N, C-alpha and C positions, 0 to 999 in steps of 0.2 A: 391429445384433441385442448385446446386453446380455448379457454372462457376470458369473454372480454367484459368488466363490469366498468358501471357507470360509474364517473368518480361523485354524482349527486346522488347517491341512491339514500334510500333514508335507513336503509336495512343496515341494524346494529354495527352484526358479522361482516357486510361489505365494507362499511366503514372502517372497521376498526381491522381491514386487514389492508386497506387504499393507506391510511396513515403508517401500519406497519412495514408496507413493500417501500413507501415514499423515504421513510427512517434509514430501511434499512440501503436505500440508493445511495443516501447522503451520505452515509456513515461509508458505503463503501468508496466513494470521492473523493470524501477526506483522507483515509487510508490510501487510496493512489497519491492524492495531493503529497501525503508526508513522507512516504516513501520518493515520491521524485525530488524534494525541497532536500532529502537528508545527503549529507555527505556520501559517497558508494565507499563500500571496508576497505583497504588496503589488501592487493594481491598477496597470498602468504607466501611467504617465503623456505626456500629450502631450506633443510637444517644443515648442508654446509657452508651457508651465508647468515642463517640466523646469528641475532646479535652481535654482525657486525655495524659498523656505522660507515657510510659511503665515505671517504674522506677528497674536500675537491682537488687536494694536490696528489699526484701518481710521485711513485716511492720505483726509483729504475737499481 
């Protein structure tokens, strides 16, 4: 069942529910934006290569 509420309702419970829904949507949008703006974590290295620095020169 889907319920629709008029945003201009004078009922205090409906007003509070609409305000809470607006705030929840705002927080979700901000969380998504922060996640997109954050740098991606580097891929985990295997134990075989852990601690080794990548050198620019090649040793033969």
